[in-house]
C-alpha positions as CSV (number, residue, x, y, z in Angstrom):
1,X,0.0,0.0,0.0
2,X,1.4,3.4,-0.9
3,X,2.0,6.2,1.6
4,X,-0.3,9.1,1.9
5,X,1.0,12.5,0.9
6,X,0.0,16.1,1.7
7,X,0.1,19.0,-0.7
8,X,2.9,21.5,-0.4
9,X,0.5,24.2,-1.5
10,X,-3.2,24.6,-2.0
11,X,-4.4,27.4,-4.4
12,X,-8.0,28.4,-3.6
13,X,-8.5,31.5,-5.8
14,X,-11.2,30.0,-8.1
15,X,-14.8,30.2,-7.0
16,X,-15.9,27.1,-9.0
17,X,-14.6,23.8,-10.1
18,X,-11.5,23.6,-12.3
19,X,-12.2,21.8,-15.5
20,X,-8.8,21.9,-17.1
21,X,-5.2,22.6,-16.4
22,X,-2.6,23.4,-19.2
23,X,1.2,23.8,-18.9
24,X,3.1,26.2,-21.2
25,X,5.7,24.7,-23.5
26,X,8.5,26.4,-21.6
27,X,7.2,25.1,-18.3
28,X,7.1,28.5,-16.7
29,X,3.3,28.9,-16.3
30,X,0.1,26.9,-15.8
31,X,-3.4,27.9,-16.8
32,X,-6.6,26.8,-15.1
33,X,-10.1,27.1,-16.6
34,X,-13.0,27.1,-14.2
35,X,-16.7,26.8,-13.7
36,X,-16.6,30.3,-12.3
37,X,-16.1,31.6,-16.0
38,X,-12.6,32.7,-15.5
39,X,-9.1,31.4,-16.2
40,X,-6.1,31.9,-13.9
41,X,-2.4,32.0,-14.7
42,X,0.1,30.5,-12.3
43,X,3.8,30.7,-12.1
44,X,5.6,27.3,-11.6
45,X,8.5,29.2,-10.0
46,X,6.5,30.5,-7.0
47,X,3.1,28.8,-7.4
48,X,1.4,32.3,-7.2
49,X,-1.5,33.5,-9.4
50,X,-0.1,36.1,-11.8
51,X,-3.1,36.5,-14.1
52,X,-6.9,36.5,-14.0
53,X,-8.7,36.3,-17.3
54,X,-12.3,37.5,-17.2
55,X,-14.9,37.9,-20.0
56,X,-16.6,34.7,-20.7
57,X,-20.4,34.7,-19.9
58,X,-20.5,31.1,-18.8
59,X,-18.2,28.3,-17.4
60,X,-14.9,27.5,-19.1
61,X,-14.8,23.9,-20.4
62,X,-11.2,23.7,-21.6
63,X,-8.0,25.8,-21.9
64,X,-4.7,25.8,-23.8
65,X,-1.6,27.7,-22.8
66,X,1.2,28.8,-25.2
67,X,4.3,30.8,-24.0
68,X,2.8,34.2,-24.8
69,X,-0.9,33.7,-25.4
70,X,-3.7,31.6,-23.8
71,X,-6.9,30.2,-25.2
72,X,-10.1,29.3,-23.4
73,X,-13.4,27.9,-24.7
74,X,-16.7,28.1,-22.9
75,X,-20.4,27.1,-22.6
76,X,-21.1,30.6,-23.9
77,X,-20.4,29.3,-27.4
78,X,-17.1,31.3,-27.8
79,X,-13.4,30.9,-27.7
80,X,-11.1,33.6,-26.4
81,X,-7.5,34.5,-26.9
82,X,-5.6,36.2,-24.1
83,X,-2.3,38.0,-23.7
84,X,-0.4,36.1,-21.0
85,X,1.5,39.2,-19.8
86,X,-1.3,41.7,-19.6
87,X,-4.4,39.5,-19.2
88,X,-6.0,41.4,-22.1
89,X,-8.5,39.6,-24.3
90,X,-7.0,39.7,-27.8
91,X,-9.7,38.0,-29.8
92,X,-13.1,36.4,-29.5
93,X,-13.9,33.6,-31.9
94,X,-17.7,33.4,-32.6
95,X,-19.6,31.0,-34.7
96,X,-20.5,27.9,-32.7
97,X,-24.1,27.7,-31.7
98,X,-23.6,25.5,-28.6
99,X,-21.1,24.7,-25.9
100,X,-17.5,24.6,-27.1
101,X,-16.0,21.7,-25.2
102,X,-12.5,21.3,-26.7
103,X,-9.9,23.3,-28.5
104,X,-6.6,22.4,-30.1
105,X,-3.8,24.7,-31.3
106,X,-1.5,23.4,-34.1
107,X,0.7,25.5,-36.3
108,X,-1.3,28.7,-37.3
109,X,-4.6,26.9,-36.7
110,X,-7.0,26.9,-33.8
111,X,-9.4,24.0,-33.9
112,X,-12.6,23.6,-31.9
113,X,-15.2,21.0,-31.2
114,X,-18.8,21.7,-30.0
115,X,-22.1,20.3,-28.9
116,X,-23.5,21.9,-32.1
117,X,-22.2,18.8,-33.9
118,X,-19.4,20.7,-35.8
119,X,-15.7,21.2,-35.5
120,X,-14.2,24.4,-36.8
121,X,-10.9,25.8,-37.8
122,X,-9.8,29.4,-37.1
123,X,-6.8,31.6,-37.8
124,X,-4.8,31.9,-34.6
125,X,-4.0,35.5,-35.5
126,X,-7.5,36.6,-36.6
127,X,-11.0,36.1,-35.4
128,X,-11.9,34.7,-38.8
129,X,-13.2,31.2,-39.2
130,X,-11.3,29.3,-41.9
131,X,-13.3,26.1,-42.2
132,X,-16.3,24.3,-40.8
133,X,-16.4,20.5,-40.5
134,X,-20.0,19.3,-40.7
135,X,-21.1,15.7,-40.8
136,X,-21.3,14.3,-37.3
137,X,-24.7,13.4,-36.1
138,X,-24.0,14.4,-32.5
139,X,-21.6,16.5,-30.4
140,X,-17.8,16.5,-31.1
141,X,-16.0,15.6,-27.9
142,X,-12.3,15.2,-28.8
143,X,-9.8,16.4,-31.4
144,X,-6.4,15.5,-32.9
145,X,-4.3,17.0,-35.8
146,X,-1.6,15.8,-38.1
147,X,-0.1,16.5,-41.5
148,X,-0.3,14.0,-44.4
149,X,3.4,14.6,-44.9
150,X,3.9,12.7,-41.6
151,X,2.1,9.6,-42.8
152,X,1.7,9.5,-46.6
153,X,4.2,8.3,-49.2
154,X,4.7,10.6,-52.2
155,X,2.7,8.5,-54.6
156,X,-0.2,8.5,-52.1
157,X,-0.1,12.2,-51.8
158,X,-0.3,12.6,-55.5
159,X,-3.7,10.9,-55.4
160,X,-5.0,13.8,-53.3
161,X,-4.5,16.5,-56.0
162,X,-7.3,18.8,-54.7
163,X,-5.7,18.9,-51.3
164,X,-2.3,20.1,-52.5
165,X,-2.8,23.5,-51.0
166,X,-2.8,22.1,-47.5
167,X,-2.0,18.7,-46.3
168,X,-3.2,19.2,-42.7
169,X,-5.9,16.8,-41.4
170,X,-8.2,17.1,-38.4
171,X,-9.5,14.0,-36.5
172,X,-12.7,14.3,-34.5
173,X,-14.4,11.9,-32.1
174,X,-18.1,12.2,-31.4
175,X,-20.9,10.8,-29.3
176,X,-22.4,9.5,-32.6
177,X,-19.9,6.6,-32.1
178,X,-17.7,7.6,-35.1
179,X,-14.3,9.0,-35.6
180,X,-13.9,11.2,-38.7
181,X,-10.7,12.5,-40.5
182,X,-11.0,15.8,-42.4
183,X,-8.9,17.7,-44.9
184,X,-8.4,21.1,-43.3
185,X,-8.2,23.0,-46.6
186,X,-11.5,21.9,-48.0
187,X,-13.5,20.7,-45.0
188,X,-14.0,17.4,-46.8
189,X,-14.3,14.2,-44.8
190,X,-11.3,11.9,-45.8
191,X,-12.3,8.9,-43.6
192,X,-15.1,7.8,-41.3
193,X,-13.9,5.2,-38.9
194,X,-16.7,2.9,-38.0
195,X,-16.7,0.2,-35.3
196,X,-17.4,1.8,-31.9
197,X,-20.9,1.3,-30.5
198,X,-20.6,4.1,-27.9
199,X,-19.5,7.7,-27.7
200,X,-15.8,8.3,-28.5
201,X,-14.4,10.1,-25.4
202,X,-10.6,10.3,-26.2
203,X,-8.1,10.1,-29.0
204,X,-4.4,9.5,-29.2
205,X,-2.5,9.9,-32.5
206,X,0.8,8.2,-33.4
207,X,1.4,9.8,-36.8
208,X,4.9,8.2,-37.5
209,X,3.4,4.8,-37.1
210,X,0.2,5.8,-39.0
211,X,-1.9,4.8,-36.0
212,X,-4.8,6.4,-34.2
213,X,-6.2,5.1,-30.8
214,X,-9.8,5.8,-29.7
215,X,-11.4,5.1,-26.3
216,X,-15.2,4.8,-26.0
217,X,-18.2,4.3,-23.7
218,X,-18.5,0.9,-25.4
219,X,-15.6,-0.2,-23.0
220,X,-13.2,-0.7,-25.8
221,X,-10.1,1.0,-27.3
222,X,-9.6,0.6,-31.0
223,X,-6.6,1.1,-33.2
224,X,-6.9,2.5,-36.7
225,X,-4.6,2.9,-39.7
226,X,-5.1,6.6,-40.4
227,X,-4.2,6.3,-44.0
228,X,-6.5,3.4,-45.0
229,X,-9.1,3.7,-42.2
230,X,-8.6,0.0,-41.4
231,X,-9.4,-1.1,-37.9
232,X,-6.3,-2.8,-36.7
233,X,-7.0,-4.0,-33.1
234,X,-9.7,-3.9,-30.5
235,X,-8.7,-3.8,-26.8
236,X,-11.6,-5.3,-24.9
237,X,-10.8,-6.0,-21.2
238,X,-12.2,-2.9,-19.6
239,X,-15.5,-3.2,-17.8
240,X,-16.5,0.5,-18.1
241,X,-16.1,3.5,-20.4
242,X,-12.6,4.4,-21.5
243,X,-12.1,8.0,-20.4
244,X,-8.4,8.8,-21.0
245,X,-5.4,7.5,-22.9
246,X,-1.6,8.0,-22.8
247,X,0.9,6.5,-25.3
248,X,4.6,6.1,-24.2
249,X,7.2,4.0,-26.0
250,X,4.6,1.8,-27.7
251,X,2.9,1.2,-24.4
252,X,-0.7,2.4,-24.2
253,X,-2.2,3.3,-20.9
254,X,-6.0,3.5,-20.6
255,X,-8.0,4.9,-17.7
256,X,-11.6,3.8,-17.2
257,X,-14.9,4.1,-15.4
258,X,-14.2,0.5,-14.1
259,X,-11.8,2.1,-11.6
260,X,-8.7,0.7,-13.3
261,X,-5.9,1.7,-15.6
262,X,-4.5,-0.9,-18.0
263,X,-1.3,-1.0,-19.9
264,X,-1.2,-2.6,-23.3
265,X,1.6,-3.5,-25.8
266,X,0.5,-1.7,-28.9
267,X,2.3,-4.0,-31.3
268,X,0.7,-7.2,-30.0
269,X,-2.5,-6.0,-28.3
270,X,-1.5,-7.8,-25.1
271,X,-2.6,-6.3,-21.8
272,X,0.5,-6.5,-19.6
273,X,-0.5,-4.6,-16.4
274,X,-3.6,-3.5,-14.5
275,X,-3.4,-0.7,-11.9
276,X,-6.0,-1.0,-9.2
277,X,-6.8,0.8,-5.9
278,X,-9.1,3.6,-7.3
279,X,-12.5,3.8,-5.6
280,X,-14.1,5.6,-8.5
281,X,-13.5,6.3,-12.3
282,X,-10.1,7.2,-13.5
283,X,-10.5,10.6,-14.9
284,X,-7.0,11.5,-16.0
285,X,-3.5,10.0,-16.2
286,X,0.1,10.9,-17.0
287,X,3.3,9.0,-17.3
288,X,6.5,10.4,-15.9
289,X,9.9,8.8,-15.4
290,X,8.7,5.3,-15.0
291,X,5.8,6.3,-12.8
292,X,2.1,6.4,-13.7
293,X,0.2,9.2,-12.1
294,X,-3.6,9.0,-12.0
295,X,-6.5,11.3,-11.0
296,X,-9.8,9.8,-9.9
297,X,-13.4,10.5,-9.1
298,X,-12.6,9.4,-5.6
299,X,-10.8,12.8,-5.2
300,X,-7.4,11.2,-4.9
301,X,-4.3,11.2,-7.1
302,X,-2.1,8.1,-7.1
303,X,1.4,7.1,-8.2
304,X,2.1,3.6,-9.5
305,X,5.3,1.9,-10.5
306,X,4.5,1.6,-14.2
307,X,6.3,-1.7,-14.7
308,X,5.2,-3.6,-11.6
309,X,1.8,-1.9,-11.0
310,X,2.6,-1.4,-7.3
311,X,0.9,1.6,-5.7
312,X,3.7,3.9,-4.4
313,X,1.8,6.9,-3.1
314,X,-1.7,8.3,-2.6
315,X,-2.2,12.1,-2.7
316,X,-5.2,13.0,-0.5
317,X,-6.8,16.4,0.1
318,X,-9.2,17.2,-2.7
319,X,-12.9,17.1,-2.0
320,X,-14.2,16.1,-5.5
321,X,-13.1,14.6,-8.8
322,X,-9.6,15.4,-10.1
323,X,-10.1,16.6,-13.7
324,X,-6.6,17.1,-14.8
325,X,-3.0,16.7,-13.8
326,X,0.4,18.1,-14.9
327,X,4.0,17.4,-13.9
328,X,6.9,19.9,-14.0
329,X,10.2,19.9,-12.1
330,X,9.2,16.9,-10.0
331,X,6.1,18.7,-8.8
332,X,2.6,17.2,-9.4
333,X,-0.2,19.6,-10.1
334,X,-3.8,18.4,-9.6
335,X,-6.9,20.4,-10.6
336,X,-10.2,19.4,-9.1
337,X,-13.9,20.1,-9.3
338,X,-13.6,21.4,-5.7
339,X,-12.1,24.6,-7.2
340,X,-8.6,24.1,-5.9
341,X,-5.2,23.6,-7.6
342,X,-3.0,21.5,-5.4
343,X,0.8,21.1,-5.7
344,X,2.6,18.0,-4.5
345,X,6.3,17.2,-4.1
346,X,7.1,14.0,-5.9
347,X,10.9,14.1,-5.6
348,X,11.0,11.3,-3.1
349,X,9.1,8.7,-5.3
350,X,11.0,9.9,-8.4
351,X,14.4,9.3,-6.7
352,X,13.2,5.9,-5.4
353,X,12.1,4.9,-8.8
354,X,15.4,6.1,-10.4
355,X,17.3,4.0,-7.9
356,X,15.1,1.0,-8.6
357,X,15.6,1.4,-12.4
358,X,19.3,1.7,-11.8
359,X,19.4,-1.6,-9.8
360,X,17.3,-3.3,-12.4
361,X,19.6,-2.2,-15.2
362,X,22.6,-3.3,-13.1
363,X,21.0,-6.7,-12.4
364,X,20.2,-7.1,-16.1
365,X,23.8,-6.3,-17.0
366,X,25.1,-8.8,-14.5
367,X,22.7,-11.4,-15.8
368,X,23.7,-10.7,-19.4
369,X,27.4,-10.9,-18.4
370,X,26.8,-14.1,-16.5
371,X,25.0,-15.5,-19.6
372,X,27.9,-14.5,-21.8
373,X,30.4,-16.2,-19.5
374,X,28.2,-19.3,-19.3
375,X,28.0,-19.5,-23.0
376,X,31.8,-19.0,-23.3
377,X,32.4,-21.7,-20.7
378,X,30.0,-24.1,-22.5
379,X,31.7,-23.4,-25.8
380,X,35.1,-24.1,-24.3
381,X,33.8,-27.4,-22.8
382,X,32.3,-28.3,-26.2
383,X,35.6,-27.7,-27.9
384,X,37.4,-29.8,-25.3
385,X,34.9,-32.6,-25.8
386,X,35.3,-32.4,-29.5
387,X,39.1,-32.6,-29.2
388,X,39.0,-35.6,-26.8
389,X,36.5,-37.5,-28.9
390,X,38.1,-36.5,-32.2
391,X,34.8,-35.3,-33.5
């Protein structure tokens, strides 16, 4: 059983639940989006609030932080762009007719998915909508983006003459049980991936390997070839909705409403580990330095040895579900529906894990050396026997 931990800092500035937590690429800041309709900017250096973004007319569903600008989307049907240094609202993106529940920033594009059954593409620098992706029969819950240059061979690209202007593609997952792949330049649907029998809640893209992973309320994870649309594998062992996914070194981690996380070998489809101890749904997860961190509806965060599945630590203190976690400089940040951002010191378990990994590598080295010596000895004995018998 893991040891219980207490937070090194509790940030209570929000007056409503925190729905999302985003870390800037340079690691210097965090952004929280809340039910109170505001976003707050936090410094990872001193854990203080250094910005308060106000303007949305309803709760914030999701947020994304760049180094100099921040983006928030809301139940008020809009997306806002903010200046990180001044807190000024730089742009309001209008067009959706229902709750905007997810945004994604890629290159010069801002993508959004909504309960209005559409996804949209906007210019990051302007309020102008570039494209609308219409075809889902229900709300768009999750997004992913890639370029065909990452996955298509030259001869395959030539087949898509009308898409020569832009080779960017958007992937959308919906409660209509489908995943769709769209050409950004034209808004045309390139693939519709059929197979799920429940809402698609999460997507993970592995463009170099041409693979897409989708998790659903049908209790399964499915792997797709994003070029051909072929369904490659179905991971079936969960007993509840698959809520979150993480892909690390060809290992796929899946968090579920069945109160477990499972680890799968992507190449074979084999389930190699199950992480238990959660008393409610696993709402979020993140892999860091050989440790799997999870957030749950039971208001606790947990740290597991990713290889053995052993629970190493429980982080208690939140009152409601943990919606999002981030890790930076061996600090764990947890954002909860109780409205607090809690910061935890994970240096101890990181050090212990590093020592354990070092011992394992050393033991493997000794075993390998022993095996080599054994083979050498056997070869010598074999030679001696051959000489004596004249074979």
